[in-house]
VMD Tcl script that draws the C-alpha trace (Angstrom):
set ca {
  {1.02 -17.68 -35.54}
  {-0.71 -19.80 -32.90}
  {0.46 -22.19 -30.17}
  {-1.37 -24.76 -28.16}
  {-0.83 -24.20 -24.59}
  {-0.13 -26.60 -22.07}
  {-2.66 -29.34 -21.25}
  {-3.72 -28.59 -17.82}
  {-7.09 -30.75 -16.94}
  {-7.22 -29.84 -13.58}
  {-8.38 -26.42 -14.37}
  {-11.46 -27.81 -16.34}
  {-12.65 -29.66 -13.25}
  {-14.03 -26.41 -11.73}
  {-16.29 -28.46 -9.73}
  {-13.28 -29.31 -7.37}
  {-10.71 -26.32 -8.16}
  {-13.35 -23.49 -7.54}
  {-14.06 -24.15 -3.96}
  {-10.52 -24.93 -3.25}
  {-9.71 -21.74 -4.85}
  {-12.38 -19.73 -2.45}
  {-10.95 -21.37 0.30}
  {-7.54 -21.08 -0.49}
  {-8.17 -17.24 -1.36}
  {-9.81 -16.76 1.84}
  {-6.82 -18.23 3.79}
  {-4.70 -15.73 2.12}
  {-6.76 -12.70 2.85}
  {-8.12 -13.46 6.05}
  {-5.52 -15.41 8.00}
  {-3.60 -13.49 10.85}
  {-6.51 -11.10 11.17}
  {-4.73 -8.65 13.72}
  {-2.03 -8.11 10.98}
  {-4.91 -7.40 8.65}
  {-6.55 -4.86 10.99}
  {-3.28 -3.32 11.38}
  {-2.71 -2.79 7.75}
  {-6.34 -1.59 7.57}
  {-5.86 1.05 10.35}
  {-2.21 2.20 9.00}
  {-3.91 2.93 5.55}
  {-6.80 5.26 6.97}
  {-4.48 6.86 9.23}
  {-2.11 7.53 6.25}
  {-5.00 8.93 4.32}
  {-6.14 11.43 7.13}
  {-2.40 12.47 7.49}
  {-2.40 13.25 3.63}
  {-5.51 15.55 4.11}
  {-4.22 16.99 7.02}
  {-1.05 18.15 5.04}
  {-3.37 20.13 2.57}
  {-5.35 21.79 5.45}
  {-2.10 23.03 7.20}
  {-1.19 24.41 3.76}
  {-4.26 26.35 3.49}
  {-4.37 27.72 6.86}
  {-0.56 28.67 6.49}
  {-1.48 30.89 3.24}
  {-4.72 32.17 4.62}
  {-3.03 33.39 7.85}
  {-0.16 35.04 5.74}
  {-3.04 36.77 3.84}
  {-5.30 37.75 6.74}
  {-8.24 35.62 5.58}
  {-10.86 33.46 7.90}
  {-9.27 30.40 8.93}
  {-10.79 26.97 8.79}
  {-9.64 26.09 12.24}
  {-9.80 29.65 13.96}
  {-9.82 28.04 17.66}
  {-5.97 26.79 16.85}
  {-3.88 29.88 17.30}
  {-0.59 29.24 15.63}
  {2.10 31.03 13.81}
  {1.93 30.95 9.87}
  {5.27 29.01 10.18}
  {3.92 26.78 12.70}
  {1.12 25.68 10.12}
  {3.67 25.03 7.63}
  {5.67 22.95 10.00}
  {2.34 20.93 10.91}
  {2.04 20.62 7.10}
  {5.17 19.10 6.69}
  {5.01 16.67 9.73}
  {1.63 15.38 8.40}
  {3.05 14.93 5.00}
  {6.12 13.03 6.18}
  {3.80 10.88 8.62}
  {1.65 10.00 5.42}
  {4.69 8.90 3.60}
  {6.00 6.63 6.41}
  {3.03 5.41 7.05}
  {2.37 4.22 3.64}
  {5.85 2.52 3.72}
  {4.92 0.76 6.88}
  {1.85 -0.68 5.08}
  {4.22 -1.81 2.23}
  {6.18 -3.55 4.75}
  {3.43 -5.37 6.38}
  {1.90 -6.62 3.20}
  {5.51 -7.77 2.22}
  {6.23 -9.49 5.27}
  {2.90 -11.27 5.49}
  {3.30 -12.23 1.76}
  {6.52 -13.98 2.67}
  {4.96 -15.80 5.37}
  {2.29 -16.93 3.23}
  {4.48 -18.04 0.40}
  {6.33 -20.34 2.65}
  {2.82 -21.91 4.25}
  {1.57 -22.66 0.55}
  {5.10 -23.81 -0.85}
  {5.13 -26.29 2.03}
  {1.53 -27.60 1.49}
  {2.06 -27.99 -2.45}
  {5.38 -29.77 -1.72}
  {3.54 -32.23 0.78}
  {0.65 -32.80 -1.67}
  {2.99 -33.38 -4.62}
  {4.93 -36.00 -2.80}
  {1.80 -37.70 -1.61}
  {0.43 -38.13 -5.31}
  {0.96 -41.19 -7.46}
  {2.70 -40.81 -10.83}
  {-0.54 -41.99 -12.53}
  {-2.29 -39.11 -10.79}
  {0.29 -36.55 -12.49}
  {-0.06 -37.96 -16.15}
  {-0.44 -35.05 -18.51}
  {1.56 -32.73 -16.06}
  {5.30 -32.11 -16.83}
  {8.03 -31.17 -14.56}
  {8.19 -27.72 -15.77}
  {4.73 -27.33 -14.86}
  {5.31 -28.07 -11.36}
  {8.27 -25.76 -11.54}
  {6.16 -23.20 -12.85}
  {3.48 -23.25 -9.97}
  {6.32 -23.19 -7.40}
  {8.00 -20.35 -8.99}
  {5.48 -18.43 -10.27}
  {2.09 -19.14 -9.09}
  {3.06 -19.47 -5.34}
  {4.32 -15.64 -5.41}
  {1.59 -14.52 -7.79}
  {-1.27 -15.89 -5.25}
  {0.47 -13.97 -2.75}
  {0.77 -10.72 -4.54}
  {-2.90 -10.15 -3.20}
  {-1.04 -9.55 0.23}
  {2.13 -8.16 -0.94}
  {0.39 -5.65 -3.54}
  {-3.35 -5.67 -3.73}
  {-4.10 -5.39 -0.23}
  {-1.80 -2.42 0.74}
  {-2.79 -0.52 -2.64}
  {-6.39 -1.31 -2.30}
  {-6.55 0.29 1.13}
  {-4.25 3.06 0.00}
  {-6.60 3.60 -2.94}
  {-9.99 3.18 -0.95}
  {-9.50 5.65 1.87}
  {-8.48 8.60 -0.62}
  {-11.07 7.81 -2.80}
  {-13.72 7.85 0.10}
  {-12.31 10.86 1.94}
  {-11.33 13.12 -1.05}
  {-14.56 13.24 -2.63}
  {-16.18 13.96 0.67}
  {-13.89 16.97 1.40}
  {-14.48 18.25 -2.19}
  {-18.11 18.14 -1.68}
  {-18.58 19.22 1.79}
  {-15.96 22.10 1.93}
  {-15.89 23.11 -1.65}
  {-19.16 22.92 -2.56}
  {-18.80 20.64 -5.66}
  {-22.09 18.70 -6.75}
  {-21.76 14.88 -5.94}
  {-22.98 13.93 -9.28}
  {-20.00 16.07 -10.87}
  {-17.45 14.38 -8.40}
  {-18.82 10.87 -8.62}
  {-19.09 10.93 -12.35}
  {-15.26 11.80 -12.86}
  {-14.35 9.26 -10.39}
  {-16.51 6.72 -12.00}
  {-14.99 7.61 -15.48}
  {-11.53 7.24 -14.08}
  {-12.33 3.70 -12.43}
  {-14.03 2.38 -15.55}
  {-11.34 2.96 -17.67}
  {-8.99 1.55 -15.32}
  {-10.64 -1.84 -14.96}
  {-10.85 -2.17 -18.70}
  {-7.07 -1.71 -19.43}
  {-6.35 -3.88 -15.93}
  {-8.52 -6.75 -17.23}
  {-6.76 -6.73 -20.43}
  {-3.16 -6.54 -18.64}
  {-4.31 -9.43 -16.30}
  {-5.01 -11.52 -19.34}
  {-1.53 -10.44 -20.77}
  {0.04 -11.79 -17.36}
  {-1.94 -14.88 -17.49}
  {-0.85 -15.85 -20.78}
  {2.59 -15.00 -19.85}
  {2.39 -17.59 -16.84}
  {1.16 -20.43 -19.16}
  {3.86 -19.56 -22.16}
  {6.44 -19.71 -19.34}
  {5.37 -23.26 -17.99}
  {5.37 -24.19 -21.69}
  {9.09 -23.15 -22.25}
  {10.27 -24.44 -18.96}
  {8.68 -27.95 -19.56}
  {9.99 -28.36 -23.08}
  {13.51 -27.06 -22.12}
  {13.42 -29.56 -19.36}
  {12.26 -32.41 -21.54}
  {15.18 -31.34 -24.18}
  {17.91 -31.55 -21.40}
  {16.70 -34.86 -20.14}
  {16.58 -36.60 -23.42}
  {19.14 -35.00 -25.38}
  {21.21 -38.09 -26.08}
  {18.07 -39.55 -27.65}
  {17.04 -36.72 -29.60}
  {20.49 -36.71 -31.02}
  {20.28 -40.50 -31.96}
  {17.05 -39.86 -33.45}
  {18.03 -36.72 -35.44}
  {15.08 -35.04 -33.77}
  {17.24 -31.99 -32.31}
  {16.42 -29.42 -34.59}
  {12.52 -30.26 -34.65}
  {12.72 -30.07 -30.91}
  {14.54 -26.92 -30.49}
  {12.46 -25.27 -32.95}
  {9.38 -26.03 -30.80}
  {11.48 -24.12 -28.16}
  {12.18 -20.98 -30.36}
  {8.33 -20.74 -31.44}
  {7.28 -21.03 -27.58}
  {9.84 -18.18 -27.07}
  {8.82 -16.08 -29.99}
  {5.11 -16.23 -28.71}
  {5.70 -15.42 -25.34}
  {8.13 -12.36 -26.53}
  {5.08 -11.17 -28.58}
  {2.96 -11.35 -25.41}
  {5.39 -9.37 -23.36}
  {5.55 -6.64 -26.09}
  {1.87 -6.47 -26.02}
  {1.81 -6.18 -22.06}
  {4.39 -3.71 -21.84}
  {2.45 -1.75 -24.26}
  {-0.77 -1.78 -22.30}
  {1.04 -1.18 -19.31}
  {2.63 1.91 -20.56}
  {-0.66 2.81 -21.82}
  {-2.33 2.40 -18.23}
  {0.53 4.45 -16.67}
  {0.02 7.52 -19.19}
  {-3.72 7.50 -18.69}
  {-3.36 7.22 -14.65}
  {-0.70 9.88 -14.57}
  {-2.70 12.39 -16.81}
  {-5.93 11.91 -14.80}
  {-5.16 14.18 -12.20}
  {-4.35 16.94 -14.63}
  {-7.63 16.52 -16.41}
  {-9.35 16.53 -12.90}
  {-7.61 19.47 -11.99}
  {-8.64 21.45 -14.91}
  {-12.18 20.56 -14.71}
  {-12.67 21.14 -10.83}
  {-10.55 24.43 -11.22}
  {-13.21 25.41 -14.08}
  {-16.07 24.65 -12.30}
  {-15.02 26.56 -8.96}
  {-14.62 29.41 -11.60}
  {-17.66 29.44 -13.32}
  {-20.32 27.66 -11.22}
  {-19.08 27.97 -7.68}
  {-21.73 29.81 -5.44}
  {-18.96 30.94 -2.83}
  {-15.32 32.71 -2.99}
  {-12.58 30.45 -2.61}
  {-9.63 31.88 -0.94}
  {-6.07 31.54 -1.84}
  {-5.38 28.78 0.65}
  {-8.62 27.23 -0.27}
  {-7.53 27.13 -3.76}
  {-4.00 25.61 -2.94}
  {-5.65 22.98 -0.71}
  {-7.91 22.06 -3.53}
  {-5.19 21.81 -5.97}
  {-3.16 19.90 -3.37}
  {-6.11 17.09 -2.70}
  {-6.66 16.53 -6.64}
  {-3.24 17.05 -7.85}
  {-1.06 15.59 -5.38}
  {-3.12 13.72 -2.68}
  {-4.95 11.68 -5.33}
  {-1.81 11.11 -7.71}
  {-0.85 7.91 -5.87}
  {-4.25 6.38 -5.74}
  {-4.92 7.10 -9.34}
  {-1.53 5.64 -10.50}
  {-2.22 2.55 -8.30}
  {-5.57 2.09 -9.69}
  {-5.06 0.08 -12.50}
  {-2.07 -2.13 -11.41}
  {-4.47 -2.87 -8.27}
  {-7.16 -4.46 -10.69}
  {-4.46 -6.07 -12.76}
  {-2.87 -7.66 -9.65}
  {-6.10 -8.94 -8.37}
  {-7.04 -10.62 -11.72}
  {-3.53 -11.89 -11.88}
  {-3.50 -13.27 -8.42}
  {-6.74 -14.96 -8.95}
  {-5.59 -16.95 -11.70}
  {-2.52 -17.93 -9.69}
  {-4.65 -18.76 -6.78}
  {-6.78 -21.33 -9.18}
  {-3.60 -22.69 -10.44}
  {-2.17 -23.75 -7.07}
  {-5.84 -24.75 -6.00}
  {-5.74 -27.10 -9.32}
  {-2.84 -29.03 -7.40}
  {-4.05 -29.02 -3.95}
  {-7.66 -30.35 -4.95}
  {-5.97 -33.56 -6.24}
  {-6.84 -36.17 -3.47}
  {-3.94 -38.57 -2.92}
  {-4.61 -42.18 -3.42}
  {-2.86 -45.03 -1.59}
  {-1.27 -47.68 -3.10}
  {-3.06 -50.27 -1.40}
  {-6.28 -48.90 -2.40}
  {-5.03 -48.80 -6.14}
  {-4.03 -52.39 -5.68}
  {-7.82 -53.35 -4.19}
  {-9.25 -51.60 -6.97}
  {-7.23 -53.45 -9.67}
  {-8.15 -56.94 -8.09}
  {-11.59 -55.98 -7.99}
  {-11.71 -54.90 -11.99}
  {-9.68 -57.90 -13.01}
  {-10.39 -61.00 -11.26}
  {-8.01 -62.81 -13.62}
  {-5.11 -60.52 -12.86}
  {-3.68 -62.81 -10.02}
  {-3.46 -65.77 -12.78}
  {-2.20 -63.54 -15.59}
  {1.28 -65.41 -15.40}
  {1.93 -69.02 -14.80}
  {5.35 -70.57 -14.66}
  {6.03 -74.26 -15.09}
  {8.88 -76.24 -14.96}
  {11.16 -73.75 -14.05}
  {15.16 -74.73 -13.67}
  {17.98 -72.74 -12.33}
  {21.51 -73.28 -12.76}
  {24.51 -71.15 -11.32}
  {27.90 -71.46 -12.31}
  {30.09 -72.41 -15.55}
}
mol new
graphics top color blue
foreach p $ca { graphics top sphere $p radius 0.5 }
foreach p [lrange $ca 0 end-1] q [lrange $ca 1 end] { graphics top cylinder $p $q radius 0.2 }
display resetview
């Protein structure tokens, strides 16, 4: 069953919408630069703490086994190394929560700014400029696309740097300390990123369709409520309500596909670390030129199986939120790109187009009487 989506002519005028979308995107990402730098710094420090926990556990096991330590200059009891690992892991989790808090706070501030700007712009627009745009569409922009555009701050930016630094540091550690070939490590990560990008792009299409269908439904329900008496008089209630039901059916089917694709993404991202763990261990057993210590094996499994679990799980949703956030930015920019026209300019334009407009109506022999 096919359903015609909302008619949004401002989305077709890419010559005006696209530059406004880029400016709006730059404002969302780069305003308040100090807070953005703070977010990046904390993300990098969280990644270092996660790796420090792995190396502290390596030193703890190797010191118990009497094996050579990676940091022999640090003289510490085995239990001290265990304590260092616990503190590093605790700091890693605390810093990640701090990153999420900063992202959520910046998102709320940007939502307030965008909502106020959109409100002021809609107030300045003439009714003729809003032709073809329902009240439900305006409500959808406020309720869905303003928060959707700031999801780049709430989710994409914290997740992006939470993924970037582990994806840089972990392969470097695997290559430098465990002598894994760069091609082997890079090919594994490349396949994982490619699969997640494909699934995320598909998920973002479901999200975009979900927002447009929601706008359709809100618009139809709003018209149904406003014109319910007229619809009853004309006996159009059943036909109009059937339109609402059809929209809801299409929306439900899209949500089912969206949830199915999301569960597929979660299943693949959750099993990625297991597959990489097996591949790395098999390579170390069969092709590694050096003998790995028990602590080194624990650190290797910790880096691939624990430290990289969070980035791999967030990777598909990072791409999904980026694609989805961009569609919301374009929809908000569609309204902000409409230039308000004053009433005096419209009147002057009408006078120029139709010189006979002033003499279109003439009244002769008018009599006015008041009373019985």
